[in-house]
RODO-2510 file (C-alpha; in nm, 4 decimals, decimal comma):
residues 410
     n   res          X          Y          Z
     1     x    -0,6363     0,1569     1,3304
     2     x    -0,9379    -0,0307     1,4646
     3     x    -1,2871     0,0824     1,3746
     4     x    -1,6413    -0,0477     1,4183
     5     x    -1,8285    -0,0541     1,0893
     6     x    -2,1504    -0,1834     0,9382
     7     x    -2,1331    -0,4941     0,7224
     8     x    -2,2170    -0,2834     0,4143
     9     x    -1,8947    -0,0869     0,4728
    10     x    -1,6742    -0,3971     0,4679
    11     x    -1,4311    -0,3932     0,1738
    12     x    -1,1418    -0,5979     0,0394
    13     x    -0,8177    -0,5648     0,2360
    14     x    -0,9797    -0,5013     0,5735
    15     x    -0,8792    -0,7234     0,8645
    16     x    -1,1687    -0,8384     1,0827
    17     x    -1,0980    -0,8348     1,4569
    18     x    -1,4407    -0,9248     1,6001
    19     x    -1,7968    -0,9848     1,4824
    20     x    -2,1313    -0,9103     1,6477
    21     x    -2,1969    -1,2851     1,6620
    22     x    -2,0024    -1,6033     1,7346
    23     x    -1,7558    -1,7213     1,4735
    24     x    -1,9217    -2,0628     1,5133
    25     x    -2,2252    -1,9108     1,3410
    26     x    -2,0191    -1,8482     1,0264
    27     x    -1,8368    -2,0818     0,7862
    28     x    -1,5002    -1,9427     0,8961
    29     x    -1,4295    -2,0355     1,2621
    30     x    -1,1366    -1,7933     1,2833
    31     x    -1,1073    -1,5026     1,5244
    32     x    -0,9201    -1,2774     1,2774
    33     x    -0,9458    -1,2770     0,9003
    34     x    -0,8310    -1,0663     0,6081
    35     x    -1,1059    -1,0013     0,3527
    36     x    -0,9659    -1,1119     0,0185
    37     x    -1,2813    -1,1958    -0,1809
    38     x    -1,6321    -1,0596    -0,2228
    39     x    -1,7610    -1,4104    -0,1477
    40     x    -1,6368    -1,3773     0,2120
    41     x    -1,8397    -1,0578     0,2513
    42     x    -2,1484    -1,2257     0,1058
    43     x    -2,1110    -1,5212     0,3440
    44     x    -2,0866    -1,2917     0,6473
    45     x    -2,4006    -1,1078     0,5359
    46     x    -2,5813    -1,4396     0,4863
    47     x    -2,4932    -1,5363     0,8445
    48     x    -2,6610    -1,2239     0,9791
    49     x    -2,3509    -1,0199     1,0679
    50     x    -2,4476    -0,6528     1,0950
    51     x    -2,1549    -0,4808     1,2683
    52     x    -1,7901    -0,5714     1,3115
    53     x    -1,4575    -0,4308     1,4281
    54     x    -1,1845    -0,4106     1,1641
    55     x    -0,8284    -0,2968     1,1161
    56     x    -0,7953    -0,0889     0,8045
    57     x    -0,4516    -0,2198     0,7032
    58     x    -0,4168    -0,5831     0,5889
    59     x    -0,2030    -0,8071     0,8053
    60     x    -0,0914    -1,1620     0,7802
    61     x    -0,3484    -1,3516     0,9852
    62     x    -0,4857    -1,7028     0,9727
    63     x    -0,2477    -1,8154     0,7018
    64     x    -0,3596    -2,1164     0,5026
    65     x    -0,1854    -2,4320     0,6175
    66     x     0,0014    -2,6128     0,3391
    67     x    -0,1864    -2,9016     0,1850
    68     x    -0,0437    -3,2216     0,3340
    69     x     0,0947    -3,4797     0,0954
    70     x     0,2595    -3,8020     0,2045
    71     x     0,3244    -4,1517     0,0876
    72     x     0,2034    -4,4438     0,2934
    73     x     0,5559    -4,5434     0,3910
    74     x     0,6411    -4,2014     0,5360
    75     x     0,5478    -4,0824     0,8865
    76     x     0,2702    -3,8280     0,9158
    77     x     0,4018    -3,5157     1,0842
    78     x     0,1920    -3,2980     1,3088
    79     x     0,1840    -2,9229     1,2515
    80     x     0,1554    -2,6248     1,4825
    81     x     0,0553    -2,3855     1,2055
    82     x    -0,2838    -2,2184     1,2186
    83     x    -0,5018    -2,2366     0,9118
    84     x    -0,7108    -1,9848     0,7264
    85     x    -1,0872    -1,9911     0,7554
    86     x    -1,2015    -2,3268     0,6285
    87     x    -1,2382    -2,3071     0,2501
    88     x    -1,5594    -2,4162     0,0860
    89     x    -1,5548    -2,7851    -0,0072
    90     x    -1,4629    -2,8710    -0,3628
    91     x    -1,7612    -2,9192    -0,5963
    92     x    -1,9161    -3,2601    -0,5470
    93     x    -1,8930    -3,5065    -0,8315
    94     x    -2,2063    -3,6939    -0,7214
    95     x    -2,5154    -3,5407    -0,5551
    96     x    -2,5700    -3,6270    -0,1885
    97     x    -2,8925    -3,8208    -0,2478
    98     x    -2,7291    -4,0238    -0,5239
    99     x    -2,4256    -4,1183    -0,3161
   100     x    -2,6172    -4,1964     0,0057
   101     x    -2,7292    -4,5537    -0,0882
   102     x    -2,3711    -4,6519    -0,1789
   103     x    -2,2427    -4,4898     0,1410
   104     x    -2,4931    -4,6893     0,3485
   105     x    -2,3851    -5,0116     0,1814
   106     x    -2,0147    -4,9590     0,2451
   107     x    -2,0895    -4,8399     0,6004
   108     x    -2,2598    -5,1693     0,6863
   109     x    -1,9821    -5,3653     0,5174
   110     x    -1,7242    -5,1825     0,7276
   111     x    -1,9213    -5,2567     1,0439
   112     x    -1,9220    -5,6296     0,9609
   113     x    -1,5513    -5,6329     0,8789
   114     x    -1,4426    -5,4578     1,1982
   115     x    -1,6728    -5,6885     1,3967
   116     x    -1,5001    -5,9893     1,2389
   117     x    -1,1573    -5,8385     1,3035
   118     x    -1,2324    -5,7844     1,6706
   119     x    -1,3702    -6,1337     1,7091
   120     x    -1,0557    -6,2709     1,5454
   121     x    -0,8364    -6,0829     1,7934
   122     x    -1,0400    -6,2021     2,0907
   123     x    -1,0069    -6,5610     1,9675
   124     x    -0,6365    -6,5280     1,8914
   125     x    -0,6761    -6,5448     1,5134
   126     x    -0,5103    -6,3243     1,2520
   127     x    -0,6999    -6,0183     1,1271
   128     x    -0,8067    -6,0237     0,7623
   129     x    -0,6123    -5,7092     0,6712
   130     x    -0,7000    -5,7377     0,3016
   131     x    -1,0708    -5,7129     0,3847
   132     x    -1,0024    -5,4062     0,5995
   133     x    -0,8048    -5,2382     0,3214
   134     x    -1,0676    -5,3227     0,0606
   135     x    -1,3561    -5,1698     0,2537
   136     x    -1,1498    -4,8602     0,3343
   137     x    -1,0796    -4,8244    -0,0382
   138     x    -1,4554    -4,8187    -0,0995
   139     x    -1,5046    -4,5654     0,1806
   140     x    -1,2296    -4,3474     0,0338
   141     x    -1,3979    -4,3465    -0,3062
   142     x    -1,7295    -4,2528    -0,1436
   143     x    -1,5708    -3,9582     0,0393
   144     x    -1,4253    -3,8308    -0,2883
   145     x    -1,7518    -3,8758    -0,4790
   146     x    -1,9413    -3,6753    -0,2178
   147     x    -1,7822    -3,5422     0,1032
   148     x    -2,1092    -3,5336     0,3000
   149     x    -2,2874    -3,8653     0,2400
   150     x    -2,0662    -4,0961     0,4464
   151     x    -2,0194    -3,8513     0,7393
   152     x    -2,3986    -3,8187     0,7648
   153     x    -2,4110    -4,1857     0,8656
   154     x    -2,2060    -4,1318     1,1822
   155     x    -2,5460    -4,0882     1,3519
   156     x    -2,6010    -4,4647     1,3114
   157     x    -2,5293    -4,6284     1,6458
   158     x    -2,6586    -4,9249     1,8421
   159     x    -2,6072    -4,9457     2,2139
   160     x    -2,5366    -5,3194     2,2163
   161     x    -2,2810    -5,2948     1,9365
   162     x    -2,1143    -4,9702     2,0370
   163     x    -1,7558    -5,0878     1,9869
   164     x    -1,8146    -5,1845     1,6219
   165     x    -2,0150    -4,8762     1,5247
   166     x    -1,7692    -4,6525     1,7072
   167     x    -1,4790    -4,7939     1,5073
   168     x    -1,6566    -4,7328     1,1753
   169     x    -1,7720    -4,3847     1,2753
   170     x    -1,4235    -4,2884     1,3906
   171     x    -1,2832    -4,4038     1,0570
   172     x    -1,5351    -4,2258     0,8356
   173     x    -1,5115    -3,9030     1,0360
   174     x    -1,1316    -3,9091     1,0260
   175     x    -1,1379    -3,9729     0,6511
   176     x    -1,3843    -3,6899     0,5957
   177     x    -1,1758    -3,4528     0,8050
   178     x    -0,8702    -3,5551     0,6053
   179     x    -1,0613    -3,4896     0,2828
   180     x    -1,1399    -3,1360     0,3979
   181     x    -0,7697    -3,0834     0,4758
   182     x    -0,6736    -3,1774     0,1207
   183     x    -0,5338    -3,5248     0,1870
   184     x    -0,4806    -3,7358    -0,1236
   185     x    -0,6315    -4,0829    -0,1748
   186     x    -0,3357    -4,2709    -0,0264
   187     x    -0,3248    -4,0605     0,2885
   188     x    -0,6996    -4,0882     0,3454
   189     x    -0,6778    -4,4640     0,2915
   190     x    -0,3960    -4,4869     0,5453
   191     x    -0,5936    -4,2859     0,8002
   192     x    -0,9033    -4,4976     0,7362
   193     x    -0,7301    -4,8311     0,7941
   194     x    -0,5630    -4,7055     1,1102
   195     x    -0,8730    -4,5499     1,2629
   196     x    -1,0966    -4,8458     1,1782
   197     x    -0,8602    -5,0578     1,3904
   198     x    -0,7745    -4,7938     1,6526
   199     x    -0,9650    -4,9689     1,9345
   200     x    -0,8637    -5,3247     1,8478
   201     x    -0,6785    -5,3500     2,1798
   202     x    -1,0098    -5,3455     2,3668
   203     x    -1,0489    -5,7072     2,2641
   204     x    -0,7644    -5,7819     2,5067
   205     x    -0,9567    -5,6225     2,7950
   206     x    -1,2007    -5,8387     2,9992
   207     x    -1,5571    -5,8025     2,8678
   208     x    -1,7036    -5,7547     3,2133
   209     x    -1,4818    -5,4495     3,2582
   210     x    -1,5603    -5,3032     2,9152
   211     x    -1,9320    -5,3398     2,9844
   212     x    -1,9255    -5,2161     3,3437
   213     x    -2,2282    -4,9858     3,3897
   214     x    -2,0730    -4,7558     3,6503
   215     x    -1,7571    -4,5514     3,6902
   216     x    -1,4237    -4,7297     3,6777
   217     x    -1,2217    -4,7621     3,9944
   218     x    -0,8643    -4,6274     3,9619
   219     x    -0,7164    -4,9745     3,9211
   220     x    -0,9821    -5,0614     3,6626
   221     x    -0,9029    -4,7471     3,4674
   222     x    -0,5397    -4,8547     3,4504
   223     x    -0,6494    -5,1829     3,2952
   224     x    -0,8703    -4,9987     3,0433
   225     x    -0,5773    -4,7770     2,9465
   226     x    -0,3803    -5,0889     2,8564
   227     x    -0,5968    -5,1292     2,5457
   228     x    -0,3760    -4,8777     2,3672
   229     x    -0,0497    -5,0705     2,3911
   230     x    -0,2273    -5,4047     2,3590
   231     x    -0,3740    -5,2804     2,0325
   232     x    -0,0348    -5,1624     1,9097
   233     x     0,1064    -5,5035     1,9954
   234     x    -0,1635    -5,6820     1,7942
   235     x    -0,1279    -5,4544     1,4920
   236     x     0,2535    -5,4653     1,5002
   237     x     0,2940    -5,8410     1,5345
   238     x    -0,0100    -5,9876     1,3589
   239     x    -0,0950    -5,7643     1,0632
   240     x     0,2266    -5,6568     0,8945
   241     x     0,0984    -5,2978     0,8885
   242     x     0,3629    -5,0250     0,9015
   243     x     0,4067    -4,7704     1,1787
   244     x     0,1919    -4,5038     1,0112
   245     x    -0,1106    -4,7356     1,0124
   246     x    -0,0620    -4,7929     1,3839
   247     x    -0,0449    -4,4271     1,4891
   248     x    -0,4243    -4,3911     1,5459
   249     x    -0,4199    -4,6872     1,7873
   250     x    -0,1135    -4,5549     1,9675
   251     x    -0,2037    -4,1875     1,9860
   252     x    -0,5820    -4,1491     2,0046
   253     x    -0,5674    -4,0833     2,3797
   254     x    -0,2678    -3,8487     2,3657
   255     x    -0,3388    -3,4762     2,4159
   256     x    -0,1579    -3,1747     2,2738
   257     x    -0,0747    -3,0441     2,6237
   258     x     0,0959    -3,3719     2,7180
   259     x    -0,1817    -3,4803     2,9563
   260     x    -0,2831    -3,7915     2,7617
   261     x    -0,1639    -4,1517     2,7621
   262     x     0,0191    -4,3865     2,7222
   263     x     0,3322    -4,1723     2,6666
   264     x     0,2218    -3,8177     2,7629
   265     x     0,3249    -3,6937     2,4210
   266     x     0,2912    -3,3218     2,3501
   267     x     0,1625    -3,1662     2,0289
   268     x     0,4900    -3,1697     1,8379
   269     x     0,5395    -3,5396     1,9112
   270     x     0,1950    -3,6551     1,7940
   271     x     0,1346    -3,7403     1,4288
   272     x    -0,1318    -3,5513     1,2387
   273     x    -0,3461    -3,8623     1,2027
   274     x    -0,3127    -3,9123     1,5792
   275     x    -0,4347    -3,5588     1,6424
   276     x    -0,7270    -3,6177     1,4056
   277     x    -0,8212    -3,9474     1,5689
   278     x    -0,8288    -3,7848     1,9132
   279     x    -1,0907    -3,5337     1,7944
   280     x    -1,3221    -3,7756     1,6145
   281     x    -1,2863    -4,0457     1,8825
   282     x    -1,4170    -3,8073     2,1510
   283     x    -1,6980    -3,6813     1,9270
   284     x    -1,8402    -4,0227     1,8451
   285     x    -1,7931    -4,1596     2,1977
   286     x    -1,9704    -3,8635     2,3569
   287     x    -2,2630    -3,8717     2,1114
   288     x    -2,3198    -4,2455     2,1628
   289     x    -2,5301    -4,4240     2,4236
   290     x    -2,3014    -4,6253     2,6475
   291     x    -2,3640    -4,8620     2,9357
   292     x    -2,2712    -4,5812     3,1766
   293     x    -2,4150    -4,2698     3,0082
   294     x    -2,6649    -4,1473     2,7501
   295     x    -2,5202    -3,9913     2,4400
   296     x    -2,5181    -3,6112     2,4276
   297     x    -2,6653    -3,4128     2,1372
   298     x    -2,4065    -3,3484     1,8674
   299     x    -2,4086    -2,9693     1,9056
   300     x    -2,3238    -3,0023     2,2775
   301     x    -2,0290    -3,2262     2,1973
   302     x    -1,9051    -2,9826     1,9322
   303     x    -1,9115    -2,7106     2,1974
   304     x    -1,7179    -2,9436     2,4290
   305     x    -1,4554    -3,0103     2,1607
   306     x    -1,4181    -2,6391     2,0994
   307     x    -1,3725    -2,5782     2,4718
   308     x    -1,1177    -2,8610     2,4979
   309     x    -0,9215    -2,7060     2,2126
   310     x    -0,9180    -2,3684     2,3881
   311     x    -0,7988    -2,5401     2,7071
   312     x    -0,5083    -2,7025     2,5234
   313     x    -0,6242    -3,0636     2,5051
   314     x    -0,7015    -3,0866     2,1318
   315     x    -0,5561    -2,9246     1,8206
   316     x    -0,7701    -2,6100     1,7680
   317     x    -0,7204    -2,6018     1,3917
   318     x    -0,8460    -2,9574     1,3545
   319     x    -1,1431    -2,8951     1,5831
   320     x    -1,2444    -2,5938     1,3754
   321     x    -1,2113    -2,7963     1,0578
   322     x    -1,4118    -3,0798     1,2080
   323     x    -1,6998    -2,8470     1,2963
   324     x    -1,7032    -2,7398     0,9339
   325     x    -1,7149    -3,1047     0,8207
   326     x    -2,0085    -3,2175     1,0374
   327     x    -2,1868    -2,8814     1,0500
   328     x    -2,2997    -2,6624     1,3375
   329     x    -2,6173    -2,8737     1,3361
   330     x    -2,4971    -3,2219     1,2344
   331     x    -2,7200    -3,4595     1,0395
   332     x    -2,9718    -3,6229     1,2719
   333     x    -3,0006    -3,3241     1,5071
   334     x    -3,3558    -3,2661     1,6335
   335     x    -3,4209    -2,8924     1,6192
   336     x    -3,6943    -2,6549     1,7338
   337     x    -3,7811    -2,3513     1,5216
   338     x    -3,8902    -1,9971     1,5968
   339     x    -4,2293    -2,1046     1,4586
   340     x    -4,2695    -2,3771     1,7249
   341     x    -4,2236    -2,6536     1,4671
   342     x    -3,9831    -2,9454     1,5158
   343     x    -3,7565    -3,0898     1,2507
   344     x    -3,4632    -3,3208     1,1878
   345     x    -3,1489    -3,2038     1,0111
   346     x    -3,1194    -3,4078     0,6938
   347     x    -2,8238    -3,2421     0,5233
   348     x    -2,5847    -2,9595     0,6076
   349     x    -2,5143    -2,6520     0,3944
   350     x    -2,1449    -2,5648     0,4124
   351     x    -2,2022    -2,2147     0,2755
   352     x    -2,4865    -2,1512     0,5217
   353     x    -2,4073    -2,3452     0,8432
   354     x    -2,7142    -2,2104     1,0263
   355     x    -2,9484    -2,3099     0,7432
   356     x    -2,9363    -2,6873     0,6851
   357     x    -3,1826    -2,8991     0,4915
   358     x    -3,4498    -3,0027     0,7426
   359     x    -3,7290    -3,2599     0,7551
   360     x    -4,0210    -3,1074     0,9481
   361     x    -4,1872    -3,3776     1,1597
   362     x    -4,3999    -3,1853     1,4145
   363     x    -4,6304    -2,8896     1,3742
   364     x    -4,6253    -2,5762     1,5887
   365     x    -4,8887    -2,7488     1,8026
   366     x    -4,6486    -3,0395     1,8730
   367     x    -4,8500    -3,2772     1,6529
   368     x    -4,6643    -3,5406     1,4519
   369     x    -4,7050    -3,4805     1,0797
   370     x    -4,8356    -3,7755     0,8807
   371     x    -4,6293    -3,6545     0,5848
   372     x    -4,3016    -3,4920     0,6957
   373     x    -4,1987    -3,1972     0,4809
   374     x    -3,8436    -3,1335     0,3612
   375     x    -3,7124    -2,7786     0,3247
   376     x    -3,3751    -2,6244     0,2474
   377     x    -3,3535    -2,3371     0,4945
   378     x    -3,0982    -2,1651     0,2730
   379     x    -3,3601    -2,1378    -0,0036
   380     x    -3,6495    -1,9968     0,1970
   381     x    -3,8826    -1,7402     0,0453
   382     x    -4,1158    -1,6918     0,3438
   383     x    -4,1087    -1,3714     0,5501
   384     x    -4,0111    -1,3918     0,8278
   385     x    -3,7980    -1,6975     0,7534
   386     x    -3,7839    -2,0055     0,9741
   387     x    -3,4775    -2,0199     1,1949
   388     x    -3,3472    -2,2768     1,4402
   389     x    -3,4212    -2,1729     1,7975
   390     x    -3,2870    -2,4685     1,9942
   391     x    -3,1505    -2,8201     1,9633
   392     x    -3,3588    -3,0841     2,1396
   393     x    -3,2563    -3,4181     2,2809
   394     x    -3,4197    -3,7044     2,0860
   395     x    -3,4897    -3,8888     2,4123
   396     x    -3,6996    -3,5946     2,5338
   397     x    -3,8976    -3,5512     2,2139
   398     x    -3,9757    -3,9173     2,1486
   399     x    -3,8412    -3,8739     1,7950
   400     x    -3,6001    -4,1273     1,6458
   401     x    -3,4148    -3,9373     1,3715
   402     x    -3,2857    -4,2570     1,2127
   403     x    -3,6371    -4,3819     1,1366
   404     x    -3,7184    -4,0639     0,9494
   405     x    -3,3873    -4,0244     0,7728
   406     x    -3,3947    -4,3857     0,6591
   407     x    -3,7524    -4,3317     0,5344
   408     x    -3,8982    -4,6070     0,7513
   409     x    -4,1471    -4,3789     0,9197
   410     x    -4,4985    -4,3307     0,7897
***
């Protein structure tokens, strides 16, 4: 029996059918959910849910996907099973602010190593695979020390070095997504090595075509698509890496509905790391400035990913998990408040996705603050509380989030 109730009437055992707000505004991202803990009720209240439609009898919905566990010499299998609402991340062993300097250091090291690897491929030299594995080991340890510090750096991008930054961002986002799925160290390391090198085949594509400022002609697009198999060829013949390391390069343009390339593989034929790489590859590419388009704000790209998953292009479970990893308002988002103030998202709150930690940089009168103020929106005591009204494009506001977040601004 379905019934509309107030949030205060919600009890254990009820099955939620719909909410009075988007599931993207909650930590759950699932359209049906059985209430099994009082914490779930508290989280829904914290997100502002007031009324909801429930079934009174518990049913088996949104079952938790089994925690993946593989060895590096075994193929990663994709799964069609839906998952439960994303569980809260495990307690962090190191605070975000403490881990951030180490994360920045390994991020820059990874950028240098992938830059060297790509130059080696372009010049016909062998890739230093040991250096790649070593830096991915450091990235893996960072993700386990704190799951949020390294992903927060995916905002770091430079137009003239897009290919290198994109490779690092794809790797760290894939590793972070794997961490949230319960991958062990060896599986995250495998995914990291593969995704760091997923675009290595672009070094076999003419530079003038890669850097073309306009749309590709059909015959040019066919040449661009060759980077997938060219990359697989390089990794297979020059690195000694096994097949599982090569799956990100081979499958990052495949789509679950079979509409991708190079082999038009459908969901059941794509490895899990391939499905993951497809999601994070699109996210970082779309949020980056390229020679032919300006990067879109992160929240717009998350909406695009969600739509693509509904249309059958991407794995919906992984997209939902990914939104949980980067946050509804990812780090670096420029946001406008109900008060008229402007801020920059500095850190996400997994338990309160609509209430991140924000650095306020402009007053209600649109005046730059000489001393930006940090506030955790989840810990507000003011009445009425500040709330995010809109996400702004940095290019329109004249605000460079990186300068503030790296503490270079006055």
